[in-house]
C-alpha positions in Angstrom: 95.3 135.4 102.0 93.5 136.6 98.9 92.4 139.8 100.8 96.0 140.5 101.7 97.3 139.9 98.2 94.6 142.2 96.7 95.4 144.9 99.2 99.1 144.7 98.4 98.5 145.0 94.7 95.9 147.8 95.0 98.0 150.0 97.4 101.3 149.4 95.4 103.0 147.4 98.1 103.8 144.9 95.3 103.7 145.1 91.5 103.1 141.4 91.0 102.3 138.3 93.0 103.5 134.9 92.0 101.2 132.0 93.1 99.1 129.2 91.6 96.0 129.2 89.4 94.0 126.3 88.1 94.2 126.3 84.3 92.3 123.6 82.4 92.3 121.5 85.6 96.0 121.9 86.2 97.6 124.0 89.0 100.1 126.3 87.2 102.4 129.1 88.4 100.7 132.4 87.7 101.6 136.1 88.0 98.8 138.2 89.4 99.1 141.8 88.5 97.8 145.2 89.5 95.9 145.5 86.2 94.0 142.3 86.8 93.5 142.3 90.6 90.2 140.4 90.2 92.2 137.3 89.2 93.4 137.0 92.7 90.0 135.3 93.5 91.5 132.4 91.5 94.6 132.1 93.6 94.9 128.6 94.9 97.1 126.5 97.2 97.6 122.8 97.5 100.2 120.0 97.7 101.7 121.0 94.4 105.2 122.6 94.4 107.2 124.7 92.0 110.2 127.0 92.4 108.2 130.2 92.3 111.3 132.1 93.6 113.1 131.2 90.3 110.4 133.1 88.5 110.9 136.0 90.9 114.7 135.9 90.1 114.0 136.1 86.3 111.6 139.0 86.8 114.2 140.8 89.1 116.9 140.3 86.5 114.7 142.2 83.9 113.2 144.7 86.4 115.6 145.1 89.4 113.3 147.5 91.2 110.1 145.5 90.9 108.2 144.8 94.1 107.4 141.1 94.0 105.1 139.0 96.2 105.0 135.3 96.3 103.5 132.3 97.9 106.1 130.4 100.0 106.5 127.2 101.8 109.5 126.3 104.0 111.6 125.2 101.0 110.8 128.4 99.1 111.9 130.4 102.1 115.2 128.6 102.3 115.8 129.2 98.6 115.0 132.9 99.1 117.6 133.1 101.8 120.2 131.7 99.4 119.1 134.1 96.6 119.4 137.1 99.0 122.9 136.1 100.0 124.0 135.7 96.4 122.5 139.0 95.5 120.0 137.5 93.0 117.1 139.1 94.9 116.7 142.2 97.1 114.8 141.1 100.1 113.5 144.7 100.5 111.6 144.1 97.3 110.1 140.8 98.3 106.9 140.2 100.2 105.8 136.6 101.1 102.6 134.8 102.1 103.5 131.7 104.0 101.7 128.4 103.6 102.4 125.5 105.8 102.7 122.2 104.0 105.0 120.1 106.2 107.0 120.2 109.4 109.4 123.0 108.8 113.2 122.5 108.7 113.5 126.1 109.9 111.5 125.2 113.1 112.5 122.9 115.9 112.0 119.2 115.1 111.0 119.8 111.5 111.7 116.9 109.2 110.1 117.6 105.7 108.6 114.1 105.8 106.6 114.8 102.7 109.8 114.4 100.7 110.4 110.8 101.6 110.3 108.7 98.4 109.0 105.1 98.1 111.4 102.4 99.1 113.8 101.4 96.3 113.3 98.1 94.6 115.3 95.0 95.5 117.8 95.3 92.6 118.6 98.9 93.3 119.1 98.2 97.0 121.6 95.6 96.0 123.6 97.5 93.4 122.7 101.2 93.7 121.8 103.8 96.3 118.5 103.7 98.1 116.8 107.1 98.0 115.7 106.7 101.6 119.3 106.5 102.9 120.7 109.1 105.2 124.2 110.5 104.3 125.6 108.6 107.3 124.2 105.3 106.0 126.6 105.5 103.0 129.5 104.9 105.4 128.3 101.4 105.8 129.7 100.7 102.4 133.5 100.5 101.8 135.0 103.2 99.5 135.1 100.9 96.5 131.5 99.7 96.9 130.3 103.2 97.5 131.9 104.3 94.2 130.4 101.4 92.3 127.0 102.2 93.7 127.2 105.9 92.7 128.5 104.9 89.3 125.5 102.7 88.8 123.2 105.7 89.6 125.1 108.1 87.4 125.2 105.9 84.3 121.4 106.0 84.2 121.5 109.8 83.4 120.0 110.8 80.0 121.2 114.4 80.3 117.7 115.8 80.3 118.8 118.8 82.5 115.6 118.4 84.5 117.5 118.6 87.8 119.1 121.9 86.7 116.1 123.4 85.1 113.8 122.8 88.2 116.4 124.0 90.7 115.4 127.3 92.5 119.0 128.3 93.2 120.5 127.6 89.8 121.1 131.1 88.4 124.4 131.0 86.5 124.2 132.9 83.2 126.6 130.4 81.7 126.1 126.8 82.8 129.2 124.5 83.2 126.9 121.6 82.4 126.8 122.9 78.8 130.5 123.6 78.5 131.8 121.3 75.7 135.1 120.7 77.5 133.2 119.3 80.5 130.0 117.7 79.2 130.3 116.6 75.6 127.3 117.9 73.5 125.2 115.3 71.8 126.6 112.4 73.9 124.2 110.1 75.7 124.7 109.1 78.4 127.0 111.9 79.3 130.6 111.0 80.3 130.2 109.2 83.6 130.3 110.7 86.3 131.3 114.2 85.2 127.8 115.6 84.7 126.6 115.0 88.3 129.9 115.6 90.0 130.1 119.1 88.3 126.6 119.8 89.5 127.2 118.5 93.0 130.2 120.9 93.4 127.9 123.8 92.3 125.3 122.7 94.8 127.7 122.9 97.7 126.5 125.7 99.9 123.5 126.3 97.7 121.2 123.3 97.8 118.3 124.0 100.1 117.1 120.3 100.1 113.7 120.9 98.5 113.9 117.6 96.6 112.6 119.1 93.3 115.6 117.7 91.4 114.9 114.2 92.5 111.2 114.6 91.7 112.0 115.8 88.2 114.6 113.1 87.5 113.0 110.5 85.2 115.8 107.9 86.1 115.3 108.0 89.9 118.9 109.1 90.6 119.1 109.9 94.4 120.1 113.5 93.8 118.8 114.8 97.1 121.0 112.4 99.0 124.0 113.4 96.8 123.5 117.1 97.6 122.8 116.5 101.2 126.1 114.7 101.5 127.9 117.7 99.9 126.1 120.2 102.1 127.0 118.0 105.1 130.7 118.6 104.2 130.1 122.3 103.8 128.4 122.4 107.3 131.3 120.5 108.9 134.1 122.5 107.3 132.6 126.0 107.1 129.8 125.9 109.7 127.4 127.0 107.0 123.9 125.7 107.2 122.4 126.5 103.8 119.2 128.5 103.6 118.6 128.8 107.3 119.4 132.6 107.5 119.5 135.4 104.9 122.6 137.0 106.5 125.1 134.2 107.0 127.9 134.4 104.5 128.7 131.2 102.6 132.4 132.3 102.6 133.0 132.4 106.4 135.1 129.6 107.9 135.9 128.3 111.3 139.3 129.3 112.6 142.2 130.8 110.6 142.8 127.8 108.3 140.9 125.0 106.8 142.4 121.6 105.8 140.3 119.5 103.4 140.8 115.8 103.8 139.7 113.5 101.0 136.0 112.6 101.5 134.6 110.5 98.7 130.9 110.5 98.2 
């Protein structure tokens, strides 16, 4: 892997490679450049995860023609497919080095089992949403109880923006979550449940189920399940499986017309 990255940098295949480097004992995202090729010897891999493709998006916004290489796992590849579709990255300018870290969702029988969180505590199981639930499990609750359980989760939010900031496919230049008419500035907790419903709508057809938002959430809100439910609706209505292919348009629909029936989370 290091030999390949060095060769790419030296022969001009890429201008920069985004990977990980140990700094003061901590694995941190690092940009390896042509002017310091020797640093590639310090390139490292491990169980740590970060949305490296978000860094690539920032670089491409400043330097549209930059040739960028990056270390990718399955979730990074799904994010790249979304970013290609939304014209945030030009795939002709991207070179990847793939690292296997889990069963791949892009391969048959993949399950991304490394994302499974610990079982929720007894109280949360009784009044909230267990993070281990599948979207179909929510149907075991009636509509009123389902709403009450989601409201319990949403009211824990401290509006830290961790879920948005860590997301590899959040690229809006103006964020609706900072619009004063939607999310009141300086108000903690934010108006329930507007913050997470606004974000859930934005994640429809974008969320690549990497689980980073839930990892970043200090209040253990089951965000991954929320976005999986939204994407399930997108798959049912539009036949769009987010992140699985770089060419599938998110705007195609099945048939001539689409009728949306109420489907409360």
